[in-house]
C-alpha positions as CSV (number, residue, x, y, z in Angstrom):
1,M,0.0,0.0,0.0
2,H,1.2,3.5,-0.8
3,P,1.7,5.6,2.3
4,S,-0.8,8.2,1.1
5,D,-3.4,5.5,0.8
6,S,-3.2,4.5,4.5
7,P,-6.6,4.7,6.3
8,L,-4.8,6.2,9.3
9,I,-3.9,9.4,7.4
10,P,-6.8,11.8,7.2
11,L,-7.9,12.5,3.6
12,T,-8.0,16.2,2.6
13,I,-10.5,17.0,-0.2
14,S,-7.7,17.6,-2.7
15,R,-5.9,14.3,-1.9
16,K,-9.2,12.4,-2.0
17,L,-9.7,13.7,-5.6
18,T,-6.1,13.2,-6.8
19,R,-5.5,9.8,-5.1
20,P,-7.2,7.8,-8.0
21,F,-5.2,9.8,-10.5
22,A,-1.9,9.0,-8.7
23,R,-2.7,5.3,-8.3
24,F,-3.7,5.2,-12.0
25,C,-0.4,6.7,-13.1
26,R,1.6,4.3,-10.9
27,V,-0.1,1.2,-12.4
28,E,0.1,2.6,-16.0
29,A,3.8,3.5,-15.7
30,A,4.7,0.0,-14.4
31,G,2.3,-1.6,-16.9
32,G,4.0,0.3,-19.7
33,G,7.3,-1.3,-18.9
34,V,5.8,-4.8,-19.1
35,L,4.0,-3.9,-22.3
36,L,7.3,-2.8,-23.9
37,A,9.0,-6.0,-22.8
38,C,6.3,-8.1,-24.3
39,T,6.3,-6.1,-27.5
40,L,10.1,-6.7,-27.9
41,L,9.7,-10.4,-27.1
42,A,6.9,-10.8,-29.7
43,L,9.0,-9.1,-32.3
44,A,12.0,-11.3,-31.5
45,L,10.1,-14.5,-31.6
46,A,8.4,-13.5,-34.8
47,N,11.7,-12.8,-36.6
48,I,13.9,-15.6,-35.3
49,P,13.8,-18.4,-37.9
50,A,13.7,-21.1,-35.3
51,T,10.6,-19.8,-33.6
52,T,8.7,-17.9,-36.3
53,E,6.4,-20.7,-37.4
54,A,5.6,-22.0,-34.0
55,F,5.0,-18.5,-32.6
56,H,2.5,-17.6,-35.3
57,H,0.9,-21.0,-35.1
58,L,0.3,-20.6,-31.3
59,W,-2.2,-17.8,-31.8
60,H,-4.3,-19.9,-34.2
61,T,-4.6,-22.8,-31.7
62,P,-8.4,-23.5,-31.4
63,V,-9.8,-22.9,-27.9
64,T,-13.4,-24.0,-27.0
65,L,-15.4,-22.4,-24.2
66,G,-19.0,-23.4,-23.5
67,I,-21.6,-25.1,-21.3
68,G,-23.3,-28.3,-22.5
69,E,-24.3,-28.1,-26.1
70,F,-23.6,-24.4,-26.4
71,A,-19.9,-23.8,-27.2
72,L,-17.7,-21.3,-29.0
73,N,-14.7,-22.7,-30.8
74,R,-12.4,-19.9,-31.8
75,P,-8.6,-19.4,-32.2
76,L,-6.6,-18.2,-29.1
77,E,-6.1,-14.9,-30.9
78,F,-9.8,-14.3,-30.9
79,W,-10.2,-14.9,-27.2
80,I,-7.5,-12.3,-26.6
81,N,-8.6,-9.6,-29.1
82,D,-12.3,-10.0,-28.7
83,G,-12.6,-11.5,-25.3
84,L,-9.9,-10.3,-22.9
85,M,-9.8,-6.9,-24.7
86,T,-13.4,-6.4,-23.8
87,I,-12.2,-6.2,-20.2
88,F,-9.6,-3.6,-21.3
89,F,-12.4,-1.6,-23.0
90,F,-14.6,-2.0,-19.9
91,V,-11.8,-0.4,-17.8
92,V,-11.5,2.3,-20.6
93,G,-15.2,3.0,-20.0
94,L,-14.6,3.2,-16.3
95,E,-11.7,5.7,-16.8
96,I,-13.8,7.8,-19.2
97,K,-16.7,8.0,-16.7
98,R,-14.4,8.8,-13.8
99,E,-12.8,11.6,-15.7
100,I,-16.2,13.0,-16.8
101,V,-17.7,12.8,-13.3
102,H,-14.7,13.5,-11.0
103,G,-11.7,14.3,-13.1
104,E,-10.4,17.0,-15.5
105,L,-13.2,16.5,-18.0
106,R,-16.0,17.4,-15.5
107,D,-15.1,21.1,-15.8
108,P,-15.9,22.5,-19.3
109,K,-13.2,25.1,-19.0
110,K,-10.5,22.7,-18.0
111,A,-11.8,20.0,-20.3
112,A,-11.7,22.2,-23.4
113,L,-7.9,22.0,-24.0
114,P,-7.5,18.2,-23.8
115,I,-10.8,17.6,-25.7
116,L,-9.9,20.0,-28.5
117,G,-6.3,18.7,-28.5
118,A,-7.6,15.1,-28.8
119,L,-9.9,16.1,-31.7
120,G,-7.0,17.7,-33.6
121,G,-4.9,14.7,-32.7
122,M,-7.4,12.4,-34.4
123,L,-8.4,14.5,-37.4
124,A,-4.8,15.4,-38.5
125,P,-3.3,11.9,-38.5
126,A,-6.4,10.6,-40.4
127,G,-5.9,13.4,-42.9
128,V,-2.2,12.6,-43.3
129,Y,-2.9,8.9,-43.8
130,L,-5.6,9.5,-46.4
131,L,-3.3,12.0,-48.2
132,L,-0.7,9.3,-48.6
133,E,-3.0,6.3,-49.1
134,S,-6.2,7.8,-50.6
135,S,-6.1,5.7,-53.7
136,G,-4.2,2.7,-52.3
137,P,-5.6,-0.7,-51.1
138,G,-5.2,0.3,-47.5
139,Q,-7.4,3.4,-47.5
140,N,-9.7,1.8,-44.9
141,G,-6.9,2.1,-42.3
142,W,-7.3,5.8,-41.8
143,G,-8.4,5.2,-38.2
144,I,-5.1,3.5,-37.2
145,P,-2.9,6.5,-36.4
146,M,-5.7,8.3,-34.5
147,A,-5.2,6.8,-31.0
148,T,-2.8,7.6,-28.2
149,D,-1.5,4.8,-25.9
150,I,-2.0,5.9,-22.3
151,A,0.3,3.3,-20.8
152,F,3.4,4.2,-22.8
153,V,2.8,7.9,-22.5
154,V,2.5,7.7,-18.7
155,G,5.5,5.3,-18.6
156,F,7.8,7.7,-20.5
157,L,6.6,10.7,-18.5
158,A,7.6,8.7,-15.4
159,L,11.1,8.2,-16.8
160,L,11.4,12.0,-17.1
161,G,10.8,12.3,-13.4
162,K,9.6,15.2,-11.4
163,R,10.9,17.7,-14.0
164,V,7.6,17.2,-15.9
165,P,5.0,19.7,-14.6
166,S,2.0,17.9,-13.0
167,G,-0.3,20.0,-15.2
168,L,1.3,18.4,-18.3
169,K,0.7,14.9,-16.9
170,I,-3.0,15.7,-16.2
171,F,-3.4,17.3,-19.7
172,L,-1.9,14.3,-21.5
173,L,-3.9,11.8,-19.4
174,S,-7.1,13.7,-20.1
175,L,-6.2,14.0,-23.8
176,A,-5.5,10.3,-24.0
177,I,-8.9,9.5,-22.4
178,A,-10.7,11.9,-24.7
179,D,-8.8,10.3,-27.5
180,D,-10.1,6.9,-26.4
181,I,-13.7,8.2,-26.6
182,G,-13.0,9.2,-30.2
183,A,-11.4,5.8,-31.0
184,V,-14.4,3.9,-29.5
185,L,-16.8,6.0,-31.6
186,V,-14.7,5.3,-34.7
187,I,-14.8,1.6,-34.1
188,A,-18.5,1.6,-33.4
189,V,-19.5,3.7,-36.4
190,F,-17.0,2.9,-39.1
191,Y,-15.7,-0.5,-38.3
192,S,-19.0,-2.3,-37.6
193,T,-20.4,-4.4,-40.5
194,N,-23.5,-6.5,-41.3
195,L,-25.5,-5.2,-38.4
196,S,-28.2,-7.5,-36.9
197,M,-31.0,-5.5,-35.3
198,M,-32.3,-8.6,-33.5
199,W,-29.0,-9.2,-31.7
200,L,-28.5,-5.4,-31.0
201,G,-32.0,-5.4,-29.5
202,L,-31.1,-8.4,-27.3
203,G,-28.0,-6.6,-26.2
204,G,-30.0,-3.5,-25.4
205,A,-32.3,-5.7,-23.3
206,G,-29.3,-6.8,-21.4
207,F,-28.3,-3.2,-20.7
208,A,-31.8,-2.5,-19.5
209,L,-31.6,-5.6,-17.1
210,I,-28.4,-4.3,-15.7
211,L,-30.0,-0.8,-15.0
212,L,-32.9,-2.6,-13.3
213,M,-30.6,-4.7,-11.2
214,N,-28.8,-1.6,-10.1
215,R,-32.0,0.3,-9.4
216,I,-33.4,-2.5,-7.1
217,G,-30.1,-2.7,-5.2
218,V,-28.5,-5.9,-6.5
219,R,-24.9,-5.8,-5.3
220,A,-23.6,-9.2,-6.4
221,V,-20.8,-8.6,-9.0
222,P,-21.0,-12.2,-10.4
223,L,-24.7,-11.6,-11.5
224,Y,-23.6,-8.5,-13.3
225,A,-20.7,-10.4,-14.9
226,I,-23.1,-13.1,-16.1
227,V,-25.5,-10.6,-17.7
228,G,-22.5,-8.7,-19.1
229,A,-21.2,-11.9,-20.8
230,G,-24.7,-12.3,-22.3
231,V,-24.5,-8.7,-23.7
232,W,-21.0,-9.5,-25.0
233,L,-22.3,-12.5,-26.9
234,C,-25.2,-10.5,-28.4
235,F,-22.7,-7.8,-29.6
236,L,-20.5,-10.6,-31.0
237,N,-23.4,-11.7,-33.3
238,S,-24.7,-8.2,-34.0
239,G,-22.0,-6.9,-36.3
240,V,-20.8,-4.3,-33.7
241,H,-17.4,-5.3,-32.3
242,P,-18.0,-6.9,-28.9
243,T,-15.5,-4.7,-27.1
244,I,-18.0,-1.8,-27.6
245,A,-20.2,-3.6,-25.1
246,G,-17.4,-3.4,-22.6
247,V,-17.1,0.4,-23.0
248,I,-20.9,0.8,-22.6
249,L,-20.9,-1.4,-19.4
250,G,-18.1,0.7,-18.0
251,L,-20.0,3.9,-18.7
252,M,-23.1,2.5,-16.9
253,T,-21.2,1.7,-13.7
254,P,-22.4,3.9,-10.8
255,T,-20.0,6.5,-9.5
256,S,-21.8,7.1,-6.1
257,A,-21.3,4.9,-3.1
258,H,-24.3,2.9,-1.7
259,I,-23.2,3.9,1.8
260,P,-22.4,7.7,2.1
261,D,-19.6,8.9,4.4
262,D,-21.9,10.2,7.2
263,L,-23.7,6.8,7.4
264,L,-20.3,5.0,7.5
265,T,-19.3,7.2,10.4
266,R,-22.4,6.3,12.3
267,V,-21.9,2.6,11.6
268,V,-18.3,2.7,12.8
269,R,-19.4,4.6,16.0
270,R,-22.1,2.0,16.7
271,V,-19.6,-0.9,16.1
272,N,-17.1,0.7,18.6
273,E,-19.9,0.9,21.2
274,D,-21.0,-2.7,20.6
275,L,-17.4,-4.1,20.8
276,A,-16.7,-2.1,23.9
277,R,-19.2,-4.0,25.9
278,P,-17.7,-6.6,28.3
279,G,-18.0,-10.3,27.6
280,E,-16.9,-12.8,25.0
281,L,-17.4,-12.4,21.3
282,H,-20.9,-13.7,20.7
283,E,-23.4,-13.8,17.9
284,H,-24.4,-10.1,18.3
285,H,-20.7,-9.1,17.9
286,S,-20.4,-11.3,14.8
287,G,-23.4,-9.6,13.2
288,T,-21.9,-6.2,14.1
289,L,-18.7,-7.1,12.4
290,E,-20.5,-8.3,9.3
291,T,-22.4,-4.9,9.2
292,L,-19.0,-3.1,9.4
293,Q,-17.6,-5.2,6.6
294,F,-20.6,-4.5,4.4
295,A,-20.5,-0.8,5.1
296,A,-16.8,-0.5,4.5
297,K,-17.2,-2.2,1.1
298,E,-20.2,-0.2,0.0
299,A,-18.7,3.1,1.2
300,R,-16.7,3.0,-2.1
301,S,-18.5,3.5,-5.4
302,P,-18.8,0.4,-7.7
303,L,-16.7,2.4,-10.3
304,E,-13.8,2.9,-7.9
305,R,-13.9,-0.7,-6.6
306,L,-14.0,-2.2,-10.1
307,E,-11.3,0.1,-11.5
308,T,-9.0,-0.5,-8.6
309,S,-9.4,-4.3,-8.8
310,L,-9.3,-4.6,-12.6
311,H,-6.8,-2.0,-13.6
312,P,-3.7,-4.0,-12.5
313,S,-5.0,-7.2,-14.2
314,V,-5.5,-5.2,-17.5
315,A,-2.1,-3.5,-17.2
316,F,-0.1,-6.6,-16.3
317,L,-2.0,-9.4,-18.0
318,V,-4.5,-8.3,-20.7
319,M,-2.4,-5.7,-22.5
320,P,0.9,-7.8,-22.4
321,L,-1.0,-10.7,-23.8
322,F,-2.5,-8.5,-26.5
323,A,1.1,-7.3,-27.3
324,L,2.4,-10.8,-27.5
325,A,-0.5,-11.9,-29.8
326,N,-0.4,-8.8,-32.1
327,A,3.0,-7.1,-32.1
328,G,4.8,-10.2,-33.4
329,V,5.0,-9.1,-37.0
330,T,7.7,-10.5,-39.3
331,V,9.7,-7.6,-40.6
332,R,9.9,-8.0,-44.4
333,P,11.4,-5.5,-46.8
334,E,8.1,-5.3,-48.8
335,A,6.1,-4.6,-45.6
336,V,8.5,-1.9,-44.4
337,S,8.4,-0.1,-47.8
338,N,4.6,-0.5,-48.1
339,T,2.7,2.8,-48.4
340,V,0.4,1.8,-45.5
341,A,3.4,1.6,-43.1
342,L,4.6,5.0,-44.3
343,A,1.1,6.5,-44.0
344,V,0.6,5.2,-40.5
345,A,4.1,6.3,-39.3
346,C,3.7,9.8,-40.8
347,G,0.2,10.1,-39.3
348,L,1.7,9.4,-35.8
349,V,5.0,11.3,-36.1
350,F,3.7,14.4,-38.0
351,G,-0.1,14.3,-37.9
352,K,-0.5,13.8,-34.1
353,P,1.7,16.6,-32.8
354,S,0.6,19.1,-35.5
355,G,-3.1,18.4,-34.9
356,I,-2.8,18.6,-31.1
357,M,-0.8,21.8,-31.3
358,M,-3.0,23.5,-33.9
359,F,-6.2,22.8,-32.0
360,C,-4.7,23.7,-28.6
361,W,-3.2,27.0,-30.0
362,L,-6.6,27.9,-31.5
363,A,-8.4,27.1,-28.2
364,V,-6.0,29.3,-26.2
365,K,-6.0,32.1,-28.9
366,L,-9.8,32.2,-28.9
367,K,-9.8,32.1,-25.1
368,V,-11.8,28.9,-25.0
369,A,-9.1,27.3,-22.8
370,R,-5.7,28.1,-21.2
371,L,-2.4,26.2,-20.9
372,P,-1.9,24.2,-17.7
373,A,0.1,25.7,-14.9
374,N,3.9,25.8,-15.5
375,V,3.4,24.5,-19.1
376,T,4.8,26.5,-22.0
377,W,4.3,26.1,-25.8
378,P,7.7,24.4,-26.3
379,V,6.7,21.9,-23.6
380,M,3.4,21.4,-25.4
381,V,5.3,20.5,-28.6
382,G,7.1,17.7,-26.7
383,A,3.7,16.6,-25.3
384,G,2.2,16.5,-28.8
385,S,5.0,14.3,-30.0
386,L,4.4,11.9,-27.1
387,G,0.8,11.8,-28.2
388,G,2.1,10.1,-31.4
389,I,2.7,6.9,-29.3
390,G,-0.2,4.8,-30.7
391,F,0.2,1.2,-29.8
392,T,-2.7,-0.7,-28.2
393,M,-5.6,1.0,-29.8
394,S,-3.8,1.6,-33.1
395,I,-2.9,-2.1,-33.6
396,F,-6.5,-3.0,-32.4
397,V,-8.0,-0.8,-35.1
398,A,-5.5,-2.1,-37.7
399,G,-6.8,-5.6,-37.0
400,L,-10.4,-4.4,-37.8
401,A,-9.5,-2.4,-40.9
402,L,-6.9,-4.4,-42.7
403,K,-5.8,-8.0,-43.4
404,G,-2.8,-10.0,-44.5
405,E,0.3,-8.0,-45.7
406,L,-1.5,-4.7,-45.3
407,L,-2.1,-5.5,-41.6
408,D,1.6,-6.4,-41.2
409,A,2.6,-3.1,-42.8
410,A,0.2,-1.2,-40.6
411,K,1.7,-2.8,-37.5
412,I,5.2,-2.0,-38.6
413,G,4.1,1.6,-39.3
414,T,2.6,1.8,-35.8
415,L,5.7,0.4,-34.1
416,G,8.1,2.6,-36.2
417,G,6.0,5.7,-35.8
418,S,5.6,5.2,-32.1
419,C,9.4,4.7,-31.6
420,V,10.1,8.0,-33.5
421,S,7.4,9.8,-31.5
422,V,9.0,8.5,-28.2
423,I,12.4,9.7,-29.1
424,L,11.3,13.1,-30.4
425,G,8.9,13.7,-27.5
426,C,11.4,12.9,-24.8
427,L,14.3,14.9,-26.5
428,I,12.0,17.9,-26.9
429,L,10.7,17.7,-23.3
430,M,14.2,17.2,-21.8
431,A,15.7,20.1,-23.9
432,T,12.9,22.6,-23.2
433,M,12.6,21.8,-19.4
434,R,16.4,22.1,-19.0
435,R,16.4,25.4,-20.8
436,E,13.5,26.7,-18.8
437,R,15.0,25.6,-15.5
438,K,18.3,27.5,-16.4
439,G,16.3,30.5,-17.5
């Protein structure tokens, strides 16, 4: 447990609001290191002649899950990309809702800069991609360079240490989350095919059931998980990518605790009075302790409890598995020189920072927003370059948009563009922060 999370230390209002942000950044920074290691491992295994065939064959191994006569038999890659990644998107939905309700995005004035920066950071890369690939076979991949990878951005900011202004960290995190909203909308609207209204209706009925369960006070998480799995299955058959169900379920998660703080205080006071009575621990004391246990659990919102419990699993298991299954592309000369690889890389390296900077500059110039505290325009240039790190979501969109050699080229472009963005972003930030510190 982090010292600031100790229940013995009184929570000020500011620390209560920033504690989830700090915990989130710690997990993302560590998870980014694991993600990078798995990416490098996948690339190595995919390009070593002795392991290439076995490595690629592994992800096509059939895996069957089912009950009785009902069973789904799909490759291992499917269960990672469409199954486990639904949990990733569920956590994305939780993060989005937390930011909108309690975070930087709840204040329109503070939210304007990251939202407009994210919008520019989506439109410009897509424009660069289409400019280079408008008449090519990979034109459907315009959504690939639009996303920013939170884990890597937070991880590299952590490497730069305390020299990075806290306002810049909050800006980039908010921008990446706003970016996720855009990416989810792009997947739902542009990469969904052969829609089945019947299955979508059944999925909608599942959402309605979850709302009803929450309204009548159902607190058993396994029941919600069962209904959520049913919704996932409906979306799988609907033509809308099943991970979208995860985002919607995350957005539906309540942000208010069932037990408010004043009621918890009264429960604790009553428990102290009961346990102070002389005598052995008896049935009445046992019931009192159960009441305290329930109150302590329900004093945290379902969103906070779920995000706290699932975030480490996503950062250290789901995303590394996704990297192993998807980043292992065999680097061939024809794939490296493919126009799709060039379009993706240019979208990330040039489109992302230019779009972020242009829209942020306009927002400040029009007095719609203002720069974060202790953040200058040169620092924003470095931040915009770090925004070009598009790994998890970019590769995910690539898998929806392209196939075969075009998909390999898109992955190479994503990896290459992200590497250049990391180097440029870190160099610019280190140089500008050193110059400003001397000045």
